[in-house]
C-alpha atoms as an extended CHARMM CRD file, in Angstrom:
* protein
*
       105  EXT
         1         1  MET       CA             -8.1190000000       52.1590000000      -42.6960000000  PROA      1               0.0000000000
         2         2  ILE       CA             -5.3790000000       50.2340000000      -40.8470000000  PROA      2               0.0000000000
         3         3  GLY       CA             -6.0460000000       49.6770000000      -37.1330000000  PROA      3               0.0000000000
         4         4  THR       CA             -3.5490000000       49.8070000000      -34.3020000000  PROA      4               0.0000000000
         5         5  ALA       CA             -1.6690000000       46.5260000000      -33.5850000000  PROA      5               0.0000000000
         6         6  TYR       CA             -0.9810000000       45.6540000000      -29.9780000000  PROA      6               0.0000000000
         7         7  ALA       CA              1.7330000000       43.2500000000      -28.7830000000  PROA      7               0.0000000000
         8         8  GLN       CA              0.7030000000       40.1420000000      -26.9540000000  PROA      8               0.0000000000
         9         9  SER       CA              1.8920000000       39.7660000000      -23.3530000000  PROA      9               0.0000000000
        10        10  ALA       CA              4.6310000000       37.1910000000      -22.6390000000  PROA      10              0.0000000000
        11        11  GLY       CA              3.2160000000       36.1060000000      -19.2560000000  PROA      11              0.0000000000
        12        12  GLY       CA              1.1020000000       33.2400000000      -20.6240000000  PROA      12              0.0000000000
        13        13  ALA       CA              4.0600000000       31.2090000000      -21.9700000000  PROA      13              0.0000000000
        14        14  THR       CA              5.2220000000       29.8780000000      -18.5930000000  PROA      14              0.0000000000
        15        15  GLY       CA              2.1040000000       27.7320000000      -18.0780000000  PROA      15              0.0000000000
        16        16  SER       CA              2.3320000000       26.1370000000      -21.4980000000  PROA      16              0.0000000000
        17        17  GLU       CA              6.0380000000       25.2410000000      -20.9840000000  PROA      17              0.0000000000
        18        18  PHE       CA              5.1560000000       23.2800000000      -17.8350000000  PROA      18              0.0000000000
        19        19  LEU       CA              2.3320000000       21.5290000000      -19.5990000000  PROA      19              0.0000000000
        20        20  SER       CA              4.6710000000       20.4790000000      -22.3990000000  PROA      20              0.0000000000
        21        21  LEU       CA              6.9680000000       18.8110000000      -19.8340000000  PROA      21              0.0000000000
        22        22  LEU       CA              4.1360000000       16.9920000000      -18.0910000000  PROA      22              0.0000000000
        23        23  PRO       CA              3.9310000000       14.0510000000      -20.5960000000  PROA      23              0.0000000000
        24        24  MET       CA              7.6790000000       13.4230000000      -20.3220000000  PROA      24              0.0000000000
        25        25  ILE       CA              7.4410000000       13.3720000000      -16.5050000000  PROA      25              0.0000000000
        26        26  GLY       CA              4.5090000000       10.9510000000      -16.7710000000  PROA      26              0.0000000000
        27        27  ILE       CA              6.4770000000        8.6440000000      -19.0690000000  PROA      27              0.0000000000
        28        28  PHE       CA              9.3820000000        8.6160000000      -16.6350000000  PROA      28              0.0000000000
        29        29  VAL       CA              7.0710000000        7.6930000000      -13.7560000000  PROA      29              0.0000000000
        30        30  VAL       CA              5.5710000000        4.8300000000      -15.7700000000  PROA      30              0.0000000000
        31        31  PHE       CA              9.0250000000        3.5270000000      -16.7190000000  PROA      31              0.0000000000
        32        32  TYR       CA             10.1330000000        3.6930000000      -13.0950000000  PROA      32              0.0000000000
        33        33  PHE       CA              7.2240000000        1.6170000000      -11.7810000000  PROA      33              0.0000000000
        34        34  LEU       CA              7.1030000000       -0.8500000000      -14.6540000000  PROA      34              0.0000000000
        35        35  LEU       CA             10.7950000000       -1.3600000000      -15.4640000000  PROA      35              0.0000000000
        36        36  ILE       CA             13.3150000000        0.0860000000      -13.0420000000  PROA      36              0.0000000000
        37        37  ARG       CA             11.7140000000       -0.7610000000       -9.6670000000  PROA      37              0.0000000000
        38        38  PRO       CA             10.9680000000       -4.4470000000      -10.4320000000  PROA      38              0.0000000000
        39        39  GLN       CA             14.4940000000       -4.9010000000      -11.8020000000  PROA      39              0.0000000000
        40        40  GLN       CA             16.0350000000       -3.4720000000       -8.6500000000  PROA      40              0.0000000000
        41        41  LYS       CA             13.8490000000       -5.7210000000       -6.5130000000  PROA      41              0.0000000000
        42        42  ARG       CA             14.8630000000       -8.8060000000       -8.5500000000  PROA      42              0.0000000000
        43        43  ALA       CA             18.5840000000       -7.8830000000       -8.2450000000  PROA      43              0.0000000000
        44        44  LYS       CA             18.2480000000       -7.4700000000       -4.4700000000  PROA      44              0.0000000000
        45        45  GLU       CA             16.5770000000      -10.8990000000       -4.1370000000  PROA      45              0.0000000000
        46        46  GLN       CA             19.2900000000      -12.5070000000       -6.3280000000  PROA      46              0.0000000000
        47        47  LYS       CA             22.0510000000      -10.9640000000       -4.2030000000  PROA      47              0.0000000000
        48        48  ALA       CA             20.4130000000      -12.1760000000       -0.9800000000  PROA      48              0.0000000000
        49        49  MET       CA             20.0880000000      -15.6910000000       -2.4090000000  PROA      49              0.0000000000
        50        50  ILE       CA             23.7600000000      -15.8440000000       -3.4490000000  PROA      50              0.0000000000
        51        51  GLU       CA             24.9020000000      -14.5950000000       -0.0520000000  PROA      51              0.0000000000
        52        52  ALA       CA             22.7270000000      -17.2410000000        1.6900000000  PROA      52              0.0000000000
        53        53  LEU       CA             24.2710000000      -20.2180000000       -0.1770000000  PROA      53              0.0000000000
        54        54  GLN       CA             25.3960000000      -23.0120000000        2.1380000000  PROA      54              0.0000000000
        55        55  LYS       CA             27.1810000000      -26.2730000000        1.7460000000  PROA      55              0.0000000000
        56        56  GLY       CA             24.6760000000      -28.9690000000        0.7780000000  PROA      56              0.0000000000
        57        57  ASP       CA             22.2380000000      -26.6550000000       -1.0760000000  PROA      57              0.0000000000
        58        58  GLU       CA             20.9840000000      -27.7970000000       -4.4490000000  PROA      58              0.0000000000
        59        59  CYS       CA             21.0060000000      -25.1250000000       -7.1470000000  PROA      59              0.0000000000
        60        60  VAL       CA             20.8030000000      -24.3390000000      -10.8510000000  PROA      60              0.0000000000
        61        61  THR       CA             23.4100000000      -22.3840000000      -12.7940000000  PROA      61              0.0000000000
        62        62  ALA       CA             22.8620000000      -19.8790000000      -15.5770000000  PROA      62              0.0000000000
        63        63  GLY       CA             23.7860000000      -22.6010000000      -18.0600000000  PROA      63              0.0000000000
        64        64  GLY       CA             21.1520000000      -24.9630000000      -16.6770000000  PROA      64              0.0000000000
        65        65  ILE       CA             23.5110000000      -27.2670000000      -14.7850000000  PROA      65              0.0000000000
        66        66  VAL       CA             21.9450000000      -28.7160000000      -11.6350000000  PROA      66              0.0000000000
        67        67  GLY       CA             24.2460000000      -29.5700000000       -8.7840000000  PROA      67              0.0000000000
        68        68  LYS       CA             24.8930000000      -29.7420000000       -5.0620000000  PROA      68              0.0000000000
        69        69  VAL       CA             27.1650000000      -27.2090000000       -3.3330000000  PROA      69              0.0000000000
        70        70  THR       CA             30.2770000000      -28.9140000000       -1.8690000000  PROA      70              0.0000000000
        71        71  LYS       CA             32.5980000000      -25.9290000000       -1.3100000000  PROA      71              0.0000000000
        72        72  LEU       CA             32.0750000000      -22.1860000000       -0.9360000000  PROA      72              0.0000000000
        73        73  ASP       CA             34.5870000000      -19.4650000000       -1.5010000000  PROA      73              0.0000000000
        74        74  GLU       CA             34.2330000000      -15.6960000000       -1.5010000000  PROA      74              0.0000000000
        75        75  ASN       CA             33.7770000000      -15.5390000000       -5.2970000000  PROA      75              0.0000000000
        76        76  TYR       CA             33.4370000000      -19.2240000000       -6.3190000000  PROA      76              0.0000000000
        77        77  VAL       CA             31.1720000000      -22.1720000000       -5.6600000000  PROA      77              0.0000000000
        78        78  THR       CA             32.0490000000      -25.8240000000       -6.2740000000  PROA      78              0.0000000000
        79        79  LEU       CA             29.1340000000      -27.9560000000       -7.3910000000  PROA      79              0.0000000000
        80        80  GLN       CA             29.0020000000      -31.7200000000       -7.4740000000  PROA      80              0.0000000000
        81        81  VAL       CA             27.3810000000      -32.7990000000      -10.7250000000  PROA      81              0.0000000000
        82        82  GLY       CA             27.0900000000      -36.5290000000      -11.2200000000  PROA      82              0.0000000000
        83        83  GLY       CA             30.1990000000      -37.3620000000       -9.2180000000  PROA      83              0.0000000000
        84        84  THR       CA             32.2590000000      -34.5920000000      -10.7890000000  PROA      84              0.0000000000
        85        85  GLU       CA             33.0850000000      -31.3480000000       -9.0290000000  PROA      85              0.0000000000
        86        86  ILE       CA             32.8830000000      -28.1630000000      -11.1460000000  PROA      86              0.0000000000
        87        87  ASN       CA             33.8170000000      -24.6210000000      -10.0750000000  PROA      87              0.0000000000
        88        88  PHE       CA             31.4710000000      -21.7250000000      -10.8520000000  PROA      88              0.0000000000
        89        89  GLN       CA             31.3690000000      -18.0760000000      -10.0020000000  PROA      89              0.0000000000
        90        90  ARG       CA             28.7720000000      -17.2740000000       -7.3610000000  PROA      90              0.0000000000
        91        91  ASN       CA             26.9940000000      -14.9730000000       -9.8470000000  PROA      91              0.0000000000
        92        92  ALA       CA             26.3520000000      -17.9850000000      -12.1160000000  PROA      92              0.0000000000
        93        93  ILE       CA             23.8780000000      -19.4600000000       -9.6150000000  PROA      93              0.0000000000
        94        94  THR       CA             20.3580000000      -18.4960000000      -10.6930000000  PROA      94              0.0000000000
        95        95  ALA       CA             18.0650000000      -20.5040000000       -8.4400000000  PROA      95              0.0000000000
        96        96  LEU       CA             18.0290000000      -22.6910000000       -5.3550000000  PROA      96              0.0000000000
        97        97  LEU       CA             16.1650000000      -25.9840000000       -5.4700000000  PROA      97              0.0000000000
        98        98  PRO       CA             14.3570000000      -27.7650000000       -2.6520000000  PROA      98              0.0000000000
        99        99  LYS       CA             16.3230000000      -30.5060000000       -0.9090000000  PROA      99              0.0000000000
       100       100  GLY       CA             16.0630000000      -33.8330000000       -2.7010000000  PROA      100             0.0000000000
       101       101  SER       CA             15.3580000000      -32.3460000000       -6.1400000000  PROA      101             0.0000000000
       102       102  ILE       CA             18.4400000000      -33.9230000000       -7.7310000000  PROA      102             0.0000000000
       103       103  LYS       CA             17.4370000000      -37.4610000000       -6.6120000000  PROA      103             0.0000000000
       104       104  ALA       CA             13.9410000000      -36.9070000000       -8.0350000000  PROA      104             0.0000000000
       105       105  MET       CA             15.3230000000      -36.1440000000      -11.5100000000  PROA      105             0.0000000000
């Protein structure tokens, strides 16, 4: 009345393990192209802009202060803001403005 029971082979499990990892690999690839890569590109552009600062450039700081570069140091920048000179770290500079932007304000 009771039939013979046979064991199932273990060889088919390796394919399903790879398929279970496939969605996680896909998510990592999406995160790389949508988040990591653009952030690295933006950081590289910011670093190049900070290294290219010159005396006389007009720029904006992270706090929104607009000024003209009067002195450059290895780590610091002195900006002239309305007749007053203020020292900032180079990393505080967020954007360069076209020449003459301060007079137009």
